[in-house]
C-alpha distance (Angstrom), angle and dihedral (degrees) to the residues before:
residue distance angle dihedral
M1 . . .
K2 3.80 . .
T3 3.74 129.9 .
E4 3.81 126.8 -176.2
L5 3.79 124.6 -157.5
T6 3.78 124.1 -175.0
S7 3.82 127.5 -162.3
T8 3.76 88.9 4.4
T9 3.82 141.3 144.7
S10 3.81 137.2 -124.7
S11 3.78 89.3 -106.7
K12 3.79 91.4 55.4
V13 3.80 90.8 46.5
N14 3.78 91.0 53.8
S15 3.79 91.1 49.8
A16 3.82 91.1 49.0
L17 3.88 89.0 50.6
L18 3.73 92.0 52.2
A19 3.80 92.0 49.0
A20 3.80 91.4 47.4
R21 3.81 91.9 51.2
R22 3.80 92.0 49.2
S23 3.71 91.9 50.1
M24 3.86 91.9 47.6
G25 3.83 93.8 40.4
S26 3.87 87.5 -126.0
P27 3.89 114.4 140.9
T28 3.77 123.1 -163.1
M29 3.81 95.2 -127.7
G30 3.77 92.0 95.6
M31 3.76 94.6 59.7
V32 3.79 117.5 95.4
L33 3.75 105.2 -168.2
T34 3.83 147.4 -4.0
L35 3.82 116.5 -107.4
V36 3.83 112.4 -160.1
V37 3.79 114.0 -161.8
V38 3.79 114.5 -165.6
T39 3.82 112.1 -163.9
D40 3.66 146.7 124.5
E41 3.81 132.5 -99.1
E42 3.84 93.5 -97.5
N43 3.82 93.5 57.6
A44 3.80 99.7 30.2
Y45 3.76 98.9 96.1
D46 3.84 96.1 53.0
A47 3.80 92.9 41.3
V48 3.85 94.2 50.0
K49 3.85 90.4 45.5
A50 3.84 91.0 52.5
A51 3.83 93.0 46.1
T52 3.83 90.8 47.3
D53 3.81 91.1 51.2
A54 3.81 90.2 47.6
S55 3.82 89.9 50.8
R56 3.80 89.4 65.8
E57 3.81 86.5 74.6
H58 3.80 95.1 34.7
P59 3.86 111.7 31.3
C60 3.74 105.0 -143.8
R61 3.81 146.4 147.2
I62 3.81 109.2 -98.5
L63 3.82 115.3 -153.0
A64 3.84 109.6 -170.4
V65 3.77 109.3 -161.7
I66 3.76 104.2 -159.3
K67 3.84 111.8 -173.2
R68 3.78 117.2 -147.8
P69 3.83 108.7 -177.4
A70 3.74 117.8 -155.4
R71 3.81 112.9 -95.4
S72 3.77 121.3 -126.0
H73 3.81 93.9 -101.3
Q74 3.84 93.6 49.9
R75 3.82 123.5 93.2
R76 3.77 116.6 -111.9
H77 3.81 93.5 -122.6
E78 3.82 91.4 61.1
T79 3.79 93.7 103.5
R80 3.74 124.1 142.0
L81 3.81 146.5 141.3
D82 3.80 121.7 -120.5
A83 3.80 119.6 -174.0
E84 3.80 136.7 -167.2
L85 3.86 116.3 -163.8
R86 3.77 122.5 -158.9
V87 3.83 120.0 -170.4
G88 3.79 130.5 168.5
A89 3.85 121.3 3.5
D90 3.81 90.9 -0.2
A91 3.86 91.0 60.9
G92 3.76 106.3 43.7
T93 3.75 110.2 -129.1
G94 3.80 97.3 -24.1
E95 3.75 138.8 25.1
V96 3.79 130.8 -68.6
V97 3.77 125.0 -155.1
L98 3.78 121.3 -174.8
L99 3.79 109.9 -157.1
R100 3.82 113.4 -168.6
L101 3.72 109.9 -164.5
H102 3.78 114.5 -159.7
G103 3.83 128.3 -161.9
E104 3.78 119.2 -28.2
L105 3.75 93.0 -3.0
I106 3.84 89.7 82.3
E107 3.84 87.0 74.0
H108 3.85 89.0 62.3
A109 3.80 101.4 46.1
G110 3.81 91.8 132.6
S111 3.77 92.4 58.5
V112 3.82 90.2 52.4
V113 3.80 94.7 47.0
L114 3.81 99.6 43.0
P115 3.80 98.3 73.6
L116 3.86 90.5 47.7
L117 3.83 96.5 56.2
L118 3.80 116.9 113.0
P119 3.90 107.3 -104.2
D120 3.81 114.8 -109.3
A121 3.84 93.1 1.9
P122 3.83 130.2 117.3
V123 3.77 120.0 -102.2
V124 3.78 125.3 -139.8
A125 3.83 119.1 -169.6
W126 3.89 121.9 -158.8
W127 3.77 126.9 -171.7
P128 3.86 105.7 -167.8
V129 3.85 89.5 -172.5
D130 3.76 138.7 2.3
A131 3.79 99.2 23.9
P132 3.85 117.6 -172.2
A133 3.79 117.3 -99.7
H134 3.74 92.4 -110.2
V135 3.81 109.7 28.7
A136 3.81 96.0 -178.0
L137 3.81 90.3 59.7
D138 3.83 95.5 43.6
E139 3.80 117.1 110.3
I140 3.75 90.0 -112.7
G141 3.76 95.8 37.9
T142 3.79 92.2 58.1
L143 3.78 89.0 62.6
A144 3.84 94.9 53.1
Q145 3.74 134.8 80.6
R146 3.79 92.1 -160.4
R147 3.81 123.3 37.9
I148 3.76 119.5 -168.3
T149 3.84 126.9 -165.2
D150 3.79 132.5 168.7
A151 3.75 120.1 -137.6
Y152 3.82 90.9 -174.3
A153 3.84 90.8 67.9
V154 3.86 96.2 61.4
E155 3.76 130.2 80.9
D156 3.83 95.9 -112.2
P157 3.81 107.7 31.8
L158 3.83 96.1 177.3
A159 3.83 90.9 52.3
E160 3.82 87.4 49.4
L161 3.80 91.2 54.7
R162 3.78 91.6 52.0
L163 3.82 87.5 52.5
R164 3.77 91.5 50.2
A165 3.81 90.3 50.1
T166 3.81 93.0 54.0
S167 3.84 94.0 44.8
Y168 3.87 99.5 37.4
A169 3.79 117.5 141.3
P170 3.87 127.2 175.0
G171 3.74 107.0 -81.3
D172 3.80 95.8 36.2
T173 3.82 119.0 121.8
D174 3.75 139.2 158.3
L175 3.82 131.5 -140.4
S176 3.79 88.7 -129.8
W177 3.83 84.9 69.2
T178 3.78 94.7 42.9
R179 3.84 90.1 55.9
L180 3.82 87.5 61.7
T181 3.82 96.3 61.1
P182 3.89 94.8 98.4
W183 3.77 92.0 43.0
R184 3.80 94.0 50.2
S185 3.80 91.5 45.2
L186 3.81 93.4 52.3
L187 3.81 94.6 44.8
A188 3.85 91.7 48.9
A189 3.78 90.4 48.4
A190 3.79 90.6 50.2
L191 3.74 91.4 54.6
D192 3.77 89.7 49.9
Q193 3.81 89.0 54.1
K194 3.82 93.6 48.0
P195 3.83 108.8 28.1
A196 3.87 103.9 -160.2
K197 3.67 140.1 138.8
V198 3.77 111.2 -91.5
T199 3.79 112.2 -142.2
G200 3.80 99.0 -179.3
A201 3.82 144.2 -20.1
V202 3.81 141.0 -141.4
V203 3.76 126.8 -150.8
E204 3.81 117.1 -164.6
S205 3.84 120.7 -164.1
E206 3.75 147.4 128.1
E207 3.73 114.4 -65.3
G208 3.81 118.8 -81.4
N209 3.82 94.1 9.6
P210 3.89 107.7 159.5
S211 3.85 93.0 -157.8
A212 3.88 89.0 55.9
E213 3.80 88.1 49.0
L214 3.84 93.4 51.9
L215 3.82 91.4 43.8
A216 3.76 89.8 53.7
R217 3.76 90.5 49.3
W218 3.75 92.3 47.0
L219 3.82 92.3 53.1
A220 3.81 92.6 46.6
D221 3.76 91.3 47.0
R222 3.76 97.2 47.5
L223 3.77 100.2 34.8
V224 3.81 98.4 32.4
V225 3.83 92.7 -138.0
P226 3.77 133.5 122.3
V227 3.75 114.1 -90.4
E228 3.78 122.8 -153.6
R229 3.82 122.0 -156.9
V230 3.76 121.5 -149.1
V231 3.78 122.8 -165.2
T232 3.84 116.1 -132.5
D233 3.81 134.7 167.7
G234 3.76 90.1 -95.7
P235 3.00 140.4 172.6
V236 3.82 89.6 -142.4
I237 3.82 115.2 -59.0
T238 3.74 112.5 3.0
C239 3.76 106.7 173.8
V240 3.82 142.3 0.0
R241 3.79 122.5 -162.9
M242 3.82 126.9 -170.9
L243 3.80 113.9 -163.1
T244 3.82 118.4 -139.9
E245 3.82 135.7 167.4
D246 3.81 88.2 -103.5
G247 3.79 95.4 50.3
E248 3.82 138.8 -85.1
I249 3.75 127.1 -33.0
R250 3.80 100.3 -149.5
L251 3.79 133.2 -168.9
D252 3.78 107.3 -175.1
R253 3.82 125.6 -177.7
P254 3.85 108.6 162.0
Y255 3.78 91.6 167.2
G256 3.80 143.7 -23.3
A257 3.74 129.0 31.6
L258 3.77 98.1 -63.7
A259 3.89 122.7 84.8
T260 3.70 131.9 -174.4
L261 3.86 120.2 -127.9
G262 3.78 116.4 -157.8
V263 3.75 123.8 -171.6
P264 3.86 123.3 177.7
G265 3.76 112.2 -98.7
R266 3.81 93.8 14.4
P267 3.78 132.4 87.3
D268 3.77 117.2 -100.8
R269 3.80 114.9 -102.0
G270 3.68 135.4 -164.4
V271 3.83 120.2 -116.5
A272 3.74 133.6 -174.4
L273 3.86 111.4 -106.5
K274 3.80 109.8 156.4
I275 3.77 126.5 169.7
R276 3.78 102.2 -105.9
T277 3.79 127.8 -138.2
T278 3.69 125.2 -108.5
A279 3.79 90.3 -111.0
E280 3.81 90.4 56.0
L281 3.84 90.7 50.9
I282 3.78 93.6 49.0
A283 3.80 90.1 47.4
E284 3.84 89.4 54.5
E285 3.71 93.2 49.9
M286 3.83 91.4 51.4
R287 3.77 89.7 58.1
R288 3.79 92.2 73.0
L289 3.79 128.4 37.2
D290 3.86 98.9 176.7
A291 3.78 123.7 99.4
D292 3.74 114.7 -79.3
E293 3.81 100.7 -132.4
V294 3.81 93.4 177.6
Y295 3.83 90.7 57.0
A296 3.79 89.7 48.1
S297 3.79 92.2 50.2
A298 3.83 93.6 48.6
L299 3.84 91.7 43.9
R300 3.81 93.2 53.0
S301 3.78 97.1 31.3
R302 3.87 114.9 155.0
Q303 3.82 84.5 -136.2
A304 3.82 89.9 63.6
E305 3.79 91.7 91.3
L306 3.87 88.9 63.5
L307 3.85 90.1 53.1
T308 3.74 102.2 52.6
């Protein structure tokens, strides 16, 4: 069920949501959190689709804040809120509200969103592109327990990581880090299989990849060893090697969804290591709402100077 409201208010949107739920027989008690997606019109479709797919694992109310700045030929007082409500089959397992903020209203997004948050439920905020410099102090960020950015979506990902390091607050995370979960799990498991002192490491990836940067920082921070980065044709991270006295522990994925894990003294074996969708990454982040101290440590690693 879809409902469109033009030149509306948050109060009217709430009333329309209640009416839609009653007509569909869909109570809010099954929703576990509110996901606020802050984006622009160009990226709204993909972001809302990813959020809706993620909500199948975590039923939630999705509030898509779509900013529509006034164009040069428009008068400054042309400020309004348009909303599109999706409930039932059109919204996955929860509710979707598209909030289009026109003109000066974009400077007051927090006031628009606040009345629409699920009561007594956690809030996750996600900026698919163009996140503010300090997300924890942003008007939307102050409402959220978890704040998600994506350094891969900006023009200079490594500069974005440096910005995230200086402005980090507990609850911040980045999808560039989330993409590393399978890599970190396999590398940690390989060290469990072959306990050995690591003397160095190498991360191979496409140039300027923020996940490769974070992986290098994580290895340097956890193992306290120098980490070399090698530029390849990609895509994304293609190989990680940890150097030990007994030989290399190697996780190699030149292409495709299958990687090869090599441990000294044992035969190589194939492991699944696909490039995950944005929906899968968001779903993973919604599983935990506490501060990710490992991410913070890697992001602000003292070894970072050696890796830039």
